[in-house]
N, C-alpha and C positions, 0 to 999 in steps of 0.2 A: 470638483474632485469627489463628490459624493460623501456618503456618511460613514465615519468610522464605525467599525462593527467589531474588530478583533485585532489580535496581533500573532504572528507567527511564534510558535514557541519551540517547535521540533520539526526537523525534516529527515526523510528517509529515502533512500534509493534501495530497490529490490532488483539486483543485477539478474538473479535467477529466480524464475517465478516459483513461489512456496518456500523458497530457503528464506533465511534470516536477512532483515535489512541492514543496511549502513547508514548510521548517522551522519549527517552532513551540516556544515555551517552555512553553506550555499549550494542552491541547485539551479543548473542551466536548463531552462524549459523552452521547448521548441514546441511546433503545432502538433507533435505526437506525444507530448508530454515531457517528463524530465528525462534528460539525456541519459541513455544507459538504462532505464527502467525496464524491468521485465524483458531484457534483450535476449536472454536464454530461457530455455524451458524445456522439460523432459515430456515426451509424447509416448502414450502407451499404444503399443502396436495394434491390439485388438480393438481400439477405439479410434484409431487415425482416419479410417474412411468412413465411419458410420455416425460418428458422435460430433455434435456441437461443441462439446466440452472434452477433448481427448488427453487432457494434461495429466500428468503424473504430479500430484500435490500431497499435501499433508492431509488431506482427507483419506488417502490410502495409507500413508506412510507418515504419522505424526512426527517421527524424527528428522524429516526433511527440514523443520523449523530450526534445528540445532546445527545444520550445516552453514558455517558462515562465510560468505562471499569476501574476498580480499582483492582490493584494486591497489595497483601502485599509485594511481591518483584518480579522483573522480573524474569522469566523462565530462567533457564540454562541447559546445555547440560545434567547436571546431576541431575537436579531437574526441572521437567516439572509439578509438581502437586501443584503449587502456588494456593491459594484459590483466586477465581475470583467472584467480585461483580460489579454491574453496578450502577451508580449514575444517576437516571432519570433526564429529563429537569426541574422537579419541587423540585429537591434536596432530593428525597428519596433514600435510598441506599438498593438495592435488591440483594439477591442471584441469580446467573445466571439462576438456574433452577425455580425461583419464578412464580408461574402460573399468578400472577396480572401483572408481568413484561411482561410475554409472550401475554397476551391479549393487553397491551397497543401497543407492538410492531405490534400485527397482524391488527390491525386497522379493524375488522370485518371479517379478513381471517381466515381459518384454518391453523395452523402452528404447527411445532413441532421443538424441540431443539435437534440438534445432536452435536457430538464431535468426532474429529479426531486427534490423535497426530501427523500426517503426514501434517495437515493443509488443508485448502480448498481454495486456491488461485484460481483464475480464469484461470490462464496459467501457468506460471512459477515460479521458488522457490522465486525469488527476483525481485523487481521493483526499478527503478532508475529515477530519474528525476533531471534535471538542473536547479539551481536557475536562471541562465542566461536566460534560456528559460522561465521560468515564467515571468521574468520581460519583456521580448519581446513581450510575449503572451499579457500580461497586455496593452502594448502600441497598439499592433494591434487591440485588442478588445475594445479599450477605456475604459477600465473597472478595477478597482481594483480586482486583483486575489490573494487570499489566496494560499500559495504553498500546504496546505493540501488538497485542492480540487482534486489534482492528486493522492492522497492516495498511494504515494510511500513509500518503506521500507527505502530508503535512497536517500538523496537530496544532490548534489554535487554543487561545485563551479570549473568550468573548468579552469584550469591554464591560457589559452588563453583569458578568459573574454567572449568568442564568444558564442552566444546563438545558439542553434541547432547543435553545434559542435558534441555533443554525436552522432548524426546521422551516423557520419563516424567511430564510434566504432564497427559497425557490423563485424561480422565474426572474432572476436578475442577473446582472454582471457584477463581478467582484474585480477590483484592482487591488493587486497584490505587490506592495512595494512601489517604485517608481516606474515601473514598465508592464509588468505581466497582468493581462486583462483575461478573465475566463468567465464562461457562462456556467451558472448552476443549474445542471440539467435534471437531476433526479437524486432521490434519495437512495441509499445504499441499501439492498435487501441482504441480510446476513445469512451465514450458513455456518456449519459447525467448526469452520476455522476458528470463530471468535471463541471458542471453548478451550484452545490449545494454549498452555502455558509457554511462552516463546524460550523460556530458560530450562525447562525439564521435559516438554512434549507431553505433559499429563493432561488429561481433559478434565473439565468442570462443566458438566451440562447445564448448570444453573445459568450461565452466561447467555447463551442462546434462548434458553426458556424464558428467562426475564424478558429478553427484547422482543420474543414472539408473541408473549402473554400481555405485556404492558406497553409496547410501542409498535404493533402490527408487523413486527418481524424486520422493520427498518432502523438503521442507526448509521448516521454519517453522511456524508454528501458525494456525488459524483460531478464533476466539472470537465467541461472541453474547453481547450486552449483558444483564445480569439487572437491575442497578440503575445508574441514570444518575448522572453527577457530573463532576468536571473532573480529568483527568490533567494531571501537570506532570513536567518534567524532573527526575529525582532522587528521584520518588516510590518508596517500596517496593513491591514485589510479594510478597504472601504467598499461600500454597497453603492451600486449605481443602478437604480430602479429603471427598468424598461418601460416605454411608453405603453399605453392601454391600446 
């Protein structure tokens, strides 16, 4: 079964790239990651043909994080067609395809909405972050840090209670709950998104500066799915070392 290393404390789905996440009690995981994760994204017209990162994100408009996707029900492996609306910062509820919503998000840029059922994550299928590491970074940066600033799919409490322990989980498989199997493939190189408060959109440069100066710019892990299944809050995570 492998060695127990952590427990899942929080789960998040991000239906729209760079908008707020939705907290879940359970997430359906396929070979492309959590069902419905980063399924929609806005693309900047002037970058669509020439950039490997054409997305309109909170890097350009930090208020994007204040837009809250709303689903009638979380998508599952057998039902990925859930109706998606977005609650704007002023409380208006709009369809994801609404032209006025697109203009708000654009902030004067020309953008278009695209959809992919395989998701549009920056790197790998799943992202993991340790809550012990969040607390340690808060102390190092001498700032209050909301765990949501790291935009991970699931947040864990390591059984050891030690911050940054997850860095030692590289090059292994992890089993999450009864079924899901994932390979830990790389550490997460952070960007200025980690500076943005998800409640206010205000930036605190101490966060990324601390990660860059004290941790080589990396914090958190990327995983790729080996075996699909369901992840639930409270699930145990077990490490399965790979053979040499």
